[in-house]
C-alpha positions in Angstrom: -48.6 98.2 196.2 -46.7 101.5 195.6 -46.8 103.0 192.1 -46.2 106.2 190.2 -48.6 107.6 187.6 -46.9 107.7 184.2 -47.7 108.4 180.5 -46.7 106.8 177.1 -43.8 109.2 176.4 -42.1 108.1 179.6 -42.3 104.4 179.0 -38.9 104.1 177.3 -37.1 105.6 180.4 -39.2 103.4 182.8 -39.1 100.0 181.2 -35.5 99.2 182.2 -36.3 99.4 185.9 -40.1 99.3 186.5 -43.0 97.1 185.4 -45.5 99.3 183.5 -49.1 98.2 184.2 -52.6 99.8 183.9 -55.1 100.4 186.6 -58.8 100.8 185.9 -59.8 104.4 186.9 -63.3 104.4 185.3 -65.6 102.3 183.2 -63.6 103.0 180.0 -60.5 104.6 181.4 -57.2 103.3 182.6 -54.2 105.0 184.2 -50.7 103.7 183.3 -48.5 103.1 186.4 -44.9 102.3 187.1 -44.8 99.8 189.9 -42.4 100.6 192.7 -43.3 97.8 195.1 -45.3 94.6 195.5 -47.0 95.4 198.9 -49.0 98.2 200.2 -46.8 101.1 201.4 -43.5 99.4 200.5 -41.3 101.3 197.9 -38.6 98.9 196.9 -36.6 101.7 195.2 -36.3 104.0 198.3 -33.2 103.2 200.4 -33.4 105.7 203.2 -33.3 109.0 201.5 -31.7 107.6 198.4 -33.5 106.5 195.2 -31.9 103.2 194.1 -32.4 103.4 190.3 -30.9 105.4 187.5 -34.2 106.9 186.5 -36.8 108.4 188.8 -40.4 108.6 187.5 -41.4 112.2 186.8 -44.4 112.0 189.1 -41.9 111.2 191.9 -39.4 113.8 190.7 -41.9 116.6 190.9 -42.8 116.1 194.6 -43.6 118.2 196.6 -44.5 120.5 193.7 -47.7 120.2 191.6 -49.5 122.1 188.8 -52.5 124.1 189.7 -54.9 125.4 187.0 -55.4 129.1 187.0 -57.5 131.3 184.7 -54.3 132.4 182.9 -52.9 128.9 182.6 -51.1 126.2 184.7 -49.1 127.4 187.7 -46.5 125.8 189.9 -47.9 125.0 193.4 -46.1 123.7 196.5 -47.4 121.3 199.1 -46.4 123.2 202.2 -47.3 120.3 204.4 -44.6 118.1 202.8 -41.7 117.1 205.1 -39.4 118.0 202.2 -40.2 121.7 202.6 -37.7 123.5 204.8 -36.9 127.1 205.5 -33.5 126.3 207.0 -31.8 124.1 204.3 -32.2 122.7 200.8 -32.5 124.2 197.3 -33.5 127.8 196.9 -36.5 128.5 194.6 -35.8 132.2 194.0 -32.7 134.2 193.5 -31.7 136.8 196.1 -32.2 139.7 193.7 -35.2 138.3 191.8 -35.9 135.5 189.3 -36.2 131.8 189.7 -33.3 129.4 190.3 -32.1 126.7 188.0 -33.7 124.2 190.4 -37.2 125.7 190.1 -36.8 126.0 186.4 -36.0 122.3 186.2 -39.0 121.4 188.4 -41.2 123.6 186.2 -40.0 121.7 183.1 -40.7 118.4 184.9 -44.2 119.6 185.7 -44.9 120.8 182.2 -43.8 117.5 180.7 -45.8 115.5 183.3 -48.9 117.7 182.8 -48.8 117.4 179.0 -48.0 113.7 179.1 -50.9 112.8 181.4 -53.3 114.9 179.4 -52.4 113.0 176.2 -52.6 109.6 178.0 -56.4 109.4 177.7 -56.3 109.4 173.9 -53.6 106.7 174.0 -55.6 104.5 176.3 -58.7 105.0 174.1 -56.9 103.6 171.1 -55.5 100.7 173.2 -59.0 99.8 174.3 -60.3 100.1 170.7 -58.1 97.3 169.7 -58.6 95.3 172.9 -54.9 95.4 173.8 -55.2 95.2 177.6 -55.7 91.9 179.6 -56.2 91.4 183.3 -53.0 90.5 185.2 -52.4 88.8 188.5 -48.9 88.5 190.0 -48.3 85.8 192.7 -45.0 84.9 194.3 -43.5 83.4 197.4 -40.5 85.1 198.9 -37.4 83.1 200.1 -38.6 83.6 203.7 -42.0 82.1 202.9 -44.0 85.4 202.7 -46.6 85.2 200.0 -47.2 88.2 197.7 -50.2 88.7 195.4 -51.1 91.6 193.2 -54.5 91.7 191.4 -56.7 94.3 189.7 -54.1 95.3 187.2 -53.9 95.1 183.4 -51.0 94.7 181.0 -50.6 95.0 177.3 -51.6 91.7 175.5 -48.6 90.9 173.5 -50.2 88.4 171.2 -53.1 90.7 170.2 -50.6 93.5 169.6 -48.6 91.3 167.3 -51.7 90.1 165.5 -53.0 93.6 164.6 -53.8 94.1 160.9 -52.1 96.7 158.7 -54.7 99.4 159.2 -54.6 99.1 163.0 -50.8 99.2 163.0 -50.7 102.2 160.7 -53.1 104.1 163.0 -51.1 103.2 166.1 -47.8 104.1 164.3 -49.2 107.5 163.2 -50.0 108.4 166.8 -46.7 107.1 168.1 -48.3 104.4 170.1 -46.3 101.3 169.0 -43.1 102.1 170.8 -44.7 102.7 174.2 -46.9 99.6 173.8 -43.8 97.4 173.2 -42.0 99.2 176.0 -44.8 98.2 178.3 -44.6 94.6 177.1 -40.8 94.5 177.7 -41.2 96.1 181.2 -43.1 93.0 182.5 -39.7 91.3 182.9 -39.0 93.8 185.7 -41.3 91.9 188.0 -38.5 89.4 188.5 -36.2 92.3 189.6 -38.8 93.6 191.9 -39.1 90.2 193.5 -35.3 90.1 193.8 -35.3 93.5 195.6 -38.1 92.3 197.9 -36.1 89.1 198.8 -33.0 91.2 199.6 -35.1 93.6 201.8 -36.8 90.8 203.7 -33.8 88.4 203.9 -33.4 86.8 207.3 
């Protein structure tokens, strides 16, 4: 599968296009992901060089930039091996007479938002696990052309357990701003149907 790392504050923007799932990254840790495809290496939202969705996940928007930790704080780094880096064309990063361009300023803001969001995600997941709100999830489907598709090893928010939480649990999750992203993650599961439609169109004939 192809996915993009995400964080709770981004779930509202993602849920209208991408399924939001969780992947186990440790014994008691999970990484929220926005699914971009149903098979290894296949991004169903990438049409040539064009992104076919109104919203692009921040972890995709930031490429080929990343944040590197320095003694005096986070700093913007560039993956110079990326095919998106060019000395002949594209967006300038610095102004001719000094200073950063609007493009680099926007990327810096994307990186800050992503950095802070991912850092806060661990505490969100800890609360989700405390109330046992994740369940294993397997997606199986057969394309119109007969190709079988199966995704396993993922987790999703357990809607029934979420709805059954007592008042104290709901108040804690509300206080931390967790309820909205949890329900956004629940709603996003409907996007599996749209991913399957995209895959059928791509493999038609």
